[in-house]
KEKE-3310 file (N, C-alpha, C; in steps of 0.2 Angstrom, whole numbers, plus 5000, padded with zeros to 4 digits):
npx = (5005:5002:5011:5014:5029:5043:5053:5071:5081:5094:5110:5117:5125:5129:5134:5136:5136:5149:5153:5152:5137:5127:5113:5099:5089:5074:5060:5045:5035:5026:5038:5045:5054:5064:5069:5081:5085:5095:5112:5110:5107:5102:5099:5091:5078:5076:5066:5054:5056:5057:5045:5036:5043:5036:5026:5030:5042:5054:5067:5081:5091:5108:5111:5123:5138:5134:5130:5136:5138:5150:5156:5152:5164:5174:5164:5152:5141:5125:5107:5102:5113:5111:5099:5101:5110:5102:5092:5100:5103:5091:5090:5101:5097:5086:5072:5058:5046:5044:5036:5039:5045:5049:5059:5062:5076:5076:5064:5066:5075:5069:5057:5063:5069:5057:5052:5062:5064:5050:5043:5049:5045:5035:5020:5020:5026:5029:5037:5037:5042:5056:5062:5054:5047:5045:5055:5068:5080:5097:5099:5086:5084:5093:5089:5077:5080:5085:5074:5066:5073:5072:5060:5061:5065:5077:5085:5086:5091:5104:5107:5108:5119:5130:5129:5134:5147:5163:5160:5162:5164:5165:5159:5146:5143:5142:5132:5122:5121:5115:5104:5096:5095:5087:5072:5059:5045:5043:5043:5034:5020:5021:5022:5014:5011:5002:5001:5006:5007:5014:5013:5021:5013:5022:5032:5047:5054:5047:5031:5014:5007:5015:5015:5002:5001:5011:5004:4994:4999:5004:4997:4989:4988:4987:4984:4991:4990:4999:4995:5005:5017:5034:5047:5053:5044:5046:5054:5050:5035:5034:5024:5012:5016:5018:5006:5000:5008:5004:4991:4990:4998:4988:4977:4981:4983:4970:4964:4971:4966:4959:4959:4963:4953:4957:4957:4961:4958:4960:4966:4967:4977:4977:4990:4999:5008:5026:5027:5016:5004:4993:4977:4970:4963:4947:4949:4950:4938:4935:4936:4936:4945:4959:4962:4949:4943:4943:4955:4950:4946:4948:4945:4953:4944:4933)
npy = (4994:5011:5023:5016:5012:5008:4993:4993:4997:4988:4986:4978:4968:4962:4952:4958:4956:4956:4966:4974:4978:4989:4989:4994:4987:4980:4975:4964:4953:4958:4960:4976:4986:5000:5013:5024:5041:5049:5053:5053:5042:5027:5032:5042:5037:5032:5038:5035:5020:5017:5018:5009:4998:4993:4988:4979:4970:4980:4986:4996:4999:5005:5010:5003:5013:5022:5029:5018:5007:4999:5004:5000:4993:4995:4997:5007:5018:5016:5017:5005:4997:4999:4993:4981:4977:4980:4970:4957:4961:4958:4944:4939:4943:4936:4940:4938:4944:4958:4972:4988:5005:5019:5034:5047:5047:5033:5028:5026:5016:5005:5003:4999:4988:4980:4979:4971:4960:4955:4946:4947:4958:4967:4976:4994:5009:5025:5039:5055:5052:5053:5054:5069:5071:5084:5091:5088:5092:5096:5108:5112:5103:5107:5119:5116:5108:5117:5126:5116:5114:5125:5122:5112:5104:5112:5102:5091:5097:5098:5085:5080:5087:5082:5068:5070:5073:5067:5059:5049:5059:5058:5046:5050:5059:5052:5044:5055:5057:5046:5045:5057:5053:5041:5035:5034:5034:5026:5012:5012:5008:4994:4988:4978:4978:4984:5001:5015:5032:5045:5062:5078:5093:5104:5100:5103:5096:5087:5089:5092:5088:5078:5069:5065:5059:5049:5041:5037:5030:5018:5002:4998:5009:5023:5040:5049:5064:5076:5090:5104:5099:5095:5088:5078:5068:5055:5058:5071:5068:5054:5046:5049:5043:5030:5026:5026:5015:5005:5003:5000:4987:4980:4981:4974:4962:4958:4958:4948:4936:4939:4948:4964:4980:4990:5003:5014:5024:5042:5055:5068:5071:5076:5084:5080:5082:5078:5061:5060:5050:5039:5035:5020:5018:5014:5003:5011:5016:5010:5021:5025:5028:5037:5040:5043:5051:5066:5068:5061:5070:5065:5063:5056:5050:5049)
npz = (5000:4996:5004:5017:5028:5019:5014:5016:5004:4995:4988:4973:4964:4947:4934:4918:4902:4901:4910:4926:4933:4943:4955:4964:4976:4983:4993:4991:4980:4965:4952:4949:4937:4937:4927:4923:4915:4903:4908:4921:4935:4944:4956:4955:4954:4966:4976:4971:4971:4984:4988:4980:4984:4996:4991:4980:4972:4970:4958:4955:4943:4937:4922:4911:4911:4918:4934:4947:4940:4928:4913:4895:4885:4871:4863:4855:4865:4864:4860:4857:4862:4875:4878:4875:4885:4896:4894:4894:4909:4915:4912:4920:4934:4934:4931:4925:4917:4920:4926:4920:4924:4917:4913:4902:4892:4896:4892:4879:4879:4886:4877:4866:4870:4872:4859:4854:4863:4867:4874:4888:4893:4903:4908:4905:4911:4905:4906:4902:4888:4878:4861:4858:4842:4837:4843:4840:4837:4842:4848:4852:4861:4872:4876:4880:4891:4898:4901:4907:4918:4927:4931:4940:4957:4967:4973:4965:4954:4959:4962:4948:4944:4952:4947:4934:4937:4934:4923:4908:4896:4882:4880:4883:4874:4862:4867:4867:4854:4849:4856:4851:4838:4838:4834:4842:4839:4828:4832:4842:4838:4837:4849:4861:4875:4888:4891:4900:4897:4905:4907:4911:4915:4914:4907:4900:4890:4883:4873:4876:4864:4858:4869:4868:4855:4856:4866:4858:4847:4853:4854:4865:4873:4886:4891:4905:4912:4922:4931:4931:4934:4931:4921:4928:4934:4941:4952:4958:4961:4968:4975:4969:4956:4959:4963:4951:4945:4953:4951:4937:4937:4945:4937:4925:4930:4933:4920:4913:4910:4898:4883:4884:4880:4866:4866:4878:4893:4895:4905:4917:4931:4948:4955:4969:4985:4987:4992:4999:5006:4997:4994:4989:4973:4963:4949:4933:4922:4906:4892:4878:4863:4858:4846:4839:4849:4860:4873:4889:4902:4919:4936:4949:4959:4952)
capx = (5001:5006:5012:5018:5036:5045:5059:5077:5084:5100:5115:5117:5130:5128:5139:5131:5140:5157:5154:5147:5130:5124:5107:5097:5083:5071:5053:5043:5029:5027:5044:5045:5061:5064:5075:5083:5087:5102:5116:5109:5108:5096:5098:5085:5073:5075:5061:5048:5057:5056:5037:5034:5045:5032:5021:5033:5050:5058:5074:5083:5098:5111:5113:5131:5141:5129:5130:5140:5139:5154:5155:5154:5171:5175:5158:5148:5136:5118:5100:5102:5117:5110:5093:5103:5112:5095:5090:5105:5103:5086:5093:5106:5093:5081:5066:5054:5041:5043:5033:5044:5044:5055:5059:5065:5079:5074:5058:5068:5079:5064:5054:5068:5070:5051:5052:5068:5062:5044:5041:5053:5044:5027:5016:5026:5024:5033:5035:5040:5047:5059:5063:5048:5050:5046:5061:5074:5086:5100:5098:5080:5085:5098:5084:5071:5083:5087:5068:5064:5077:5069:5053:5063:5067:5085:5089:5086:5097:5110:5108:5110:5126:5135:5129:5137:5154:5167:5158:5166:5161:5165:5153:5140:5141:5140:5125:5117:5120:5111:5097:5093:5094:5082:5065:5054:5038:5043:5042:5028:5014:5023:5021:5008:5010:4997:5007:5003:5011:5014:5016:5020:5011:5027:5038:5052:5057:5041:5025:5007:5006:5018:5013:4996:5003:5013:4999:4989:5003:5003:4990:4986:4992:4983:4988:4989:4993:4999:4995:5010:5024:5039:5049:5056:5039:5048:5057:5045:5029:5034:5019:5007:5017:5017:4998:4998:5010:5000:4985:4991:4998:4982:4972:4985:4982:4963:4962:4976:4963:4956:4961:4960:4951:4962:4957:4961:4955:4965:4965:4971:4979:4979:4996:5001:5014:5029:5028:5010:5000:4988:4972:4968:4957:4945:4951:4948:4933:4938:4932:4937:4951:4961:4961:4943:4940:4947:4957:4945:4948:4944:4947:4955:4939:4927)
capy = (5000:5017:5028:5014:5011:5003:4990:4995:4995:4986:4987:4971:4969:4957:4952:4958:4957:4957:4972:4973:4981:4989:4990:4994:4982:4979:4973:4957:4954:4958:4965:4982:4989:5008:5015:5031:5043:5052:5055:5052:5035:5023:5036:5047:5033:5029:5040:5031:5014:5016:5018:5004:4992:4992:4982:4975:4970:4986:4986:5002:4998:5009:5007:5004:5019:5027:5027:5013:5002:5000:5007:4995:4994:4993:4997:5014:5018:5019:5015:4998:4994:4999:4989:4974:4977:4979:4963:4953:4961:4953:4937:4939:4943:4931:4943:4935:4948:4963:4980:4994:5012:5023:5041:5052:5042:5027:5025:5024:5010:5000:5002:4996:4980:4978:4976:4965:4953:4956:4941:4948:4965:4967:4982:4999:5017:5029:5046:5059:5050:5057:5061:5072:5072:5090:5095:5083:5096:5097:5115:5113:5100:5110:5124:5113:5106:5123:5127:5112:5114:5130:5120:5106:5107:5113:5097:5086:5100:5097:5078:5079:5090:5077:5063:5072:5075:5062:5054:5050:5064:5054:5042:5054:5063:5047:5042:5059:5057:5040:5047:5062:5049:5036:5036:5028:5034:5021:5007:5011:5004:4988:4986:4977:4978:4989:5006:5023:5038:5051:5069:5084:5098:5109:5097:5107:5092:5085:5093:5088:5085:5073:5063:5063:5056:5042:5036:5035:5025:5013:4999:4997:5015:5028:5045:5053:5071:5078:5097:5108:5095:5096:5081:5074:5066:5050:5061:5075:5065:5048:5044:5048:5040:5023:5023:5023:5009:4998:5002:4997:4980:4976:4980:4969:4955:4956:4956:4943:4930:4940:4954:4971:4983:4993:5010:5015:5030:5047:5058:5072:5069:5082:5084:5080:5084:5072:5056:5060:5044:5040:5030:5016:5020:5009:5004:5017:5014:5011:5028:5025:5028:5043:5041:5045:5056:5070:5064:5063:5073:5061:5064:5049:5046:5047)
capz = (4999:4995:5011:5022:5027:5014:5016:5014:4996:4995:4983:4971:4958:4943:4929:4912:4895:4903:4915:4932:4934:4949:4955:4972:4975:4990:4993:4989:4976:4958:4951:4945:4935:4936:4922:4923:4909:4901:4911:4929:4937:4948:4962:4953:4953:4973:4979:4968:4972:4991:4989:4977:4988:5001:4988:4976:4972:4965:4956:4951:4940:4934:4916:4909:4909:4923:4942:4949:4934:4923:4906:4891:4883:4865:4858:4856:4869:4861:4864:4856:4867:4882:4877:4875:4891:4900:4893:4899:4916:4916:4913:4926:4939:4934:4931:4919:4914:4926:4924:4919:4925:4913:4912:4897:4888:4899:4889:4873:4882:4888:4871:4861:4873:4871:4852:4853:4867:4869:4880:4892:4895:4906:4907:4906:4912:4901:4910:4898:4883:4873:4859:4855:4836:4835:4847:4840:4835:4849:4851:4855:4868:4876:4878:4883:4898:4903:4903:4912:4925:4930:4936:4945:4964:4968:4976:4960:4950:4962:4961:4942:4943:4956:4944:4928:4938:4933:4919:4903:4891:4875:4879:4883:4868:4858:4868:4865:4846:4847:4858:4846:4831:4839:4832:4847:4837:4823:4836:4847:4837:4837:4856:4863:4881:4891:4893:4902:4895:4910:4905:4916:4911:4913:4904:4896:4885:4880:4872:4876:4858:4858:4874:4866:4850:4860:4868:4852:4844:4857:4853:4872:4877:4887:4894:4911:4912:4929:4930:4936:4935:4925:4917:4934:4940:4947:4959:4961:4962:4968:4978:4963:4951:4963:4962:4944:4943:4955:4947:4930:4939:4947:4930:4921:4932:4933:4912:4911:4906:4892:4880:4885:4874:4863:4868:4885:4895:4896:4911:4921:4938:4952:4959:4977:4988:4987:4997:5002:5005:4992:4995:4983:4970:4958:4943:4929:4917:4898:4890:4871:4859:4857:4838:4838:4853:4863:4879:4894:4910:4924:4942:4952:4962:4947)
cpx = (5005:5007:5014:5025:5038:5051:5065:5080:5092:5104:5116:5122:5129:5132:5135:5135:5147:5158:5150:5143:5128:5117:5105:5090:5081:5064:5052:5036:5030:5033:5042:5053:5060:5070:5075:5084:5093:5105:5115:5110:5101:5094:5091:5079:5071:5068:5054:5051:5056:5048:5035:5037:5041:5027:5023:5040:5053:5065:5075:5090:5101:5113:5121:5133:5138:5130:5137:5142:5145:5153:5155:5159:5171:5169:5155:5143:5130:5112:5100:5107:5115:5103:5096:5106:5107:5093:5093:5105:5096:5088:5097:5103:5088:5074:5063:5050:5039:5039:5040:5041:5050:5054:5063:5070:5077:5069:5061:5072:5072:5060:5058:5069:5063:5049:5057:5065:5055:5040:5044:5051:5037:5024:5021:5022:5029:5032:5040:5045:5050:5061:5057:5050:5050:5051:5066:5081:5091:5100:5092:5080:5088:5093:5078:5073:5083:5079:5065:5067:5074:5063:5055:5064:5074:5088:5090:5091:5103:5113:5112:5117:5131:5135:5134:5146:5157:5164:5162:5162:5161:5159:5146:5139:5139:5133:5119:5116:5115:5104:5093:5091:5088:5075:5060:5047:5037:5041:5036:5022:5016:5023:5015:5006:5006:5002:5003:5009:5010:5017:5015:5018:5016:5033:5041:5054:5052:5035:5019:5006:5009:5017:5007:4997:5006:5009:4995:4992:5003:4997:4986:4988:4986:4988:4986:4994:4992:5000:5002:5016:5029:5042:5051:5050:5042:5051:5054:5039:5029:5028:5013:5009:5016:5011:4997:5002:5006:4994:4985:4994:4993:4977:4975:4983:4974:4961:4967:4973:4960:4959:4959:4958:4958:4963:4956:4960:4962:4962:4969:4972:4980:4985:4996:5007:5019:5027:5021:5006:4995:4983:4971:4962:4953:4948:4947:4943:4936:4934:4934:4944:4953:4961:4955:4941:4945:4950:4953:4949:4944:4948:4948:4949:4933:4926)
cpy = (5005:5020:5024:5013:5005:5000:4994:4993:4994:4986:4980:4972:4962:4958:4952:4960:4959:4963:4971:4980:4982:4992:4991:4991:4981:4977:4966:4959:4955:4963:4970:4984:4996:5010:5021:5035:5047:5055:5055:5043:5032:5027:5041:5044:5031:5032:5036:5023:5012:5015:5010:4997:4990:4987:4978:4974:4975:4984:4993:5002:5004:5007:5008:5010:5024:5024:5024:5009:5004:5001:5001:4997:4992:4994:5004:5014:5021:5016:5008:4995:4994:4994:4982:4972:4976:4972:4957:4954:4957:4946:4935:4939:4939:4934:4940:4940:4954:4969:4984:5001:5016:5031:5043:5045:5034:5024:5023:5016:5004:4999:4998:4988:4977:4975:4970:4959:4955:4952:4942:4955:4964:4974:4988:5006:5021:5037:5050:5057:5053:5051:5064:5074:5079:5094:5091:5087:5097:5103:5116:5108:5103:5116:5122:5111:5112:5126:5123:5112:5120:5128:5115:5108:5107:5106:5092:5090:5098:5090:5077:5082:5085:5071:5064:5073:5067:5057:5055:5054:5062:5051:5045:5057:5058:5045:5047:5059:5051:5041:5051:5058:5044:5039:5032:5029:5029:5014:5006:5008:4996:4984:4985:4976:4984:4994:5012:5027:5044:5057:5074:5089:5103:5106:5101:5103:5089:5089:5088:5085:5079:5067:5061:5057:5049:5038:5034:5030:5019:5009:4998:5003:5019:5034:5048:5059:5074:5086:5099:5105:5096:5089:5076:5070:5060:5053:5067:5073:5057:5044:5043:5043:5032:5021:5021:5017:5004:4998:4998:4988:4977:4975:4975:4961:4954:4956:4952:4938:4932:4947:4960:4975:4988:5000:5011:5022:5035:5051:5063:5070:5075:5080:5083:5082:5077:5068:5056:5054:5045:5035:5026:5018:5015:5009:5009:5013:5015:5016:5028:5026:5035:5045:5044:5051:5060:5066:5067:5065:5069:5061:5057:5046:5046:5040)
cpz = (5000:5002:5017:5022:5023:5016:5012:5007:4998:4989:4980:4966:4953:4936:4922:4907:4896:4908:4921:4933:4941:4950:4962:4970:4983:4989:4991:4985:4969:4957:4946:4943:4934:4932:4922:4916:4908:4906:4919:4930:4941:4953:4961:4954:4961:4977:4978:4971:4980:4992:4986:4982:4994:4997:4983:4976:4967:4964:4952:4949:4938:4927:4915:4907:4914:4931:4944:4944:4929:4917:4901:4887:4875:4860:4860:4861:4866:4864:4863:4860:4874:4882:4878:4882:4897:4900:4896:4905:4919:4918:4919:4933:4940:4934:4925:4915:4918:4922:4924:4920:4921:4913:4907:4893:4891:4895:4882:4874:4882:4881:4866:4864:4871:4864:4851:4856:4870:4874:4887:4896:4898:4905:4909:4907:4909:4903:4906:4893:4878:4866:4856:4848:4834:4838:4846:4839:4842:4852:4855:4862:4873:4879:4882:4891:4901:4906:4909:4919:4930:4934:4940:4951:4963:4969:4970:4954:4952:4962:4954:4941:4947:4951:4937:4931:4937:4927:4912:4898:4885:4875:4880:4878:4863:4860:4867:4858:4845:4850:4853:4840:4832:4838:4836:4843:4832:4826:4840:4845:4837:4844:4860:4870:4884:4894:4894:4900:4900:4907:4910:4913:4909:4910:4899:4889:4880:4880:4874:4870:4857:4861:4871:4860:4851:4861:4863:4848:4847:4856:4859:4876:4880:4890:4900:4911:4920:4929:4935:4937:4929:4922:4922:4937:4944:4953:4961:4964:4964:4970:4972:4958:4953:4962:4956:4942:4946:4953:4940:4932:4940:4941:4926:4923:4931:4925:4910:4907:4900:4889:4882:4879:4872:4864:4876:4887:4895:4902:4914:4928:4942:4954:4967:4979:4987:4993:5001:5001:5001:4994:4988:4979:4966:4952:4938:4924:4910:4894:4882:4869:4856:4850:4835:4843:4857:4870:4884:4899:4915:4929:4945:4955:4958:4945)
residu = (MET:VAL:GLY:GLN:VAL:SER:PRO:VAL:LEU:GLU:SER:ARG:TRP:ASP:GLU:VAL:ALA:GLY:VAL:ARG:VAL:HIS:ALA:ARG:ALA:GLY:GLY:GLN:GLY:ALA:PRO:VAL:VAL:LEU:VAL:HIS:GLY:TYR:GLY:VAL:SER:GLY:ARG:TYR:MET:LEU:PRO:LEU:ALA:ARG:ILE:LEU:ALA:ALA:SER:CYS:SER:ALA:PHE:ALA:PRO:ASP:LEU:PRO:GLY:HIS:GLY:HIS:SER:GLU:ARG:LEU:VAL:ASP:VAL:GLY:LEU:GLY:ILE:ASP:ARG:LEU:ALA:GLU:ALA:LEU:GLY:ALA:TRP:LEU:ASP:ALA:VAL:GLY:LEU:GLU:ARG:PRO:ALA:PHE:VAL:ALA:ASN:SER:MET:GLY:CYS:GLN:VAL:VAL:THR:GLU:LEU:ALA:VAL:ARG:ARG:PRO:LEU:ARG:VAL:GLY:PRO:MET:VAL:LEU:VAL:GLY:PRO:THR:ILE:ASP:PRO:GLY:ARG:ARG:ALA:ALA:ARG:ARG:GLN:ILE:PHE:GLY:ALA:VAL:ARG:ASP:ALA:ALA:ASN:GLU:PRO:GLY:ARG:LEU:VAL:ALA:LEU:ALA:GLY:ARG:GLU:TRP:ALA:GLY:ARG:ASP:LEU:GLY:GLN:LEU:ARG:ALA:LEU:ALA:ARG:SER:VAL:LEU:ALA:ASP:ARG:ILE:GLU:ASP:ARG:LEU:PRO:ALA:ILE:GLU:GLN:PRO:THR:ILE:VAL:VAL:HIS:GLY:GLU:LYS:ASP:GLY:LEU:VAL:SER:ARG:GLU:TRP:ALA:GLU:GLN:ALA:ALA:ALA:LEU:LEU:PRO:ARG:GLY:ARG:LEU:VAL:VAL:VAL:PRO:GLY:GLU:PRO:HIS:ALA:ILE:PRO:TYR:THR:GLN:PRO:ALA:LEU:LEU:ALA:GLY:ILE:VAL:LEU:ASP:LEU:ILE:ALA:GLU:GLU:ARG:GLU:HIS:ALA:ALA:ARG:GLU:LEU:PRO:ARG:GLY:LEU:PRO:HIS:ARG:ASN:VAL:PRO:ALA:ARG:GLN:PRO:HIS:GLN:PRO:ARG:GLU:ARG:GLN:PRO:LEU:LEU:PRO:LEU:LEU:GLY:ASP:LEU:ARG:ARG:ASN:GLN:PRO:VAL:ALA:LEU:ALA:PRO:ASP:GLU)
# end
């Protein structure tokens, strides 16, 4: 249950593709893997992981070349290589079909894995999926990052600064080129997992138009809009996001024996203060398809 005291998250190390990959893990129950974005690490996902660990087995890995994980050697660091490494990490840890929560570049990595190895990926929550096709140019990404940083809490900006210190700038530049070139929009229609796209109303990197398009491209996708929030919702609103994740897991369990309708509801979610306990809500009704209707504004208690 969201809001109760969560288990301690402990470090673990696994050998993946010849490198040691670090992750923090804790809790029991359905497995959920939290995948961070560009240039940061699993530390960025810890507020969310701590809450989920009260109800699930939560894992927050550092992708190769990030955090405490060793970097891949003799290969370029790109979305494809990170997806391969994430899949190999699932094998090493023994996770069969976990749910995923990904933010920013992490959405690119997880969706690439879902296309390559669809049977190994469970339901997904994609928070601020990059790259917004309308903002693909490097200059627009830089301006967007600056604009978004103005809306992020100071503690998160400081954390990001510490994460960048000591990074291999050559690998980061190579990864940035891969992130910008990656066309996530081309593979979303091939992803059959039930997926929620979460968009912060003040996201400086991802537009509302792209969030709606991404949800519409997914055969079993829906959109959740969080008013007043920037790009880093896993850090700024972990309790709210944990509730969305737990609802999706419960919904997938409930519908496991039958096919889910292809059109899933869209809603606006009122923001809460970080770590505020969230009462469990009933599963949302199915309200139609974004391809034919405008997104539906639906309060959580409706």
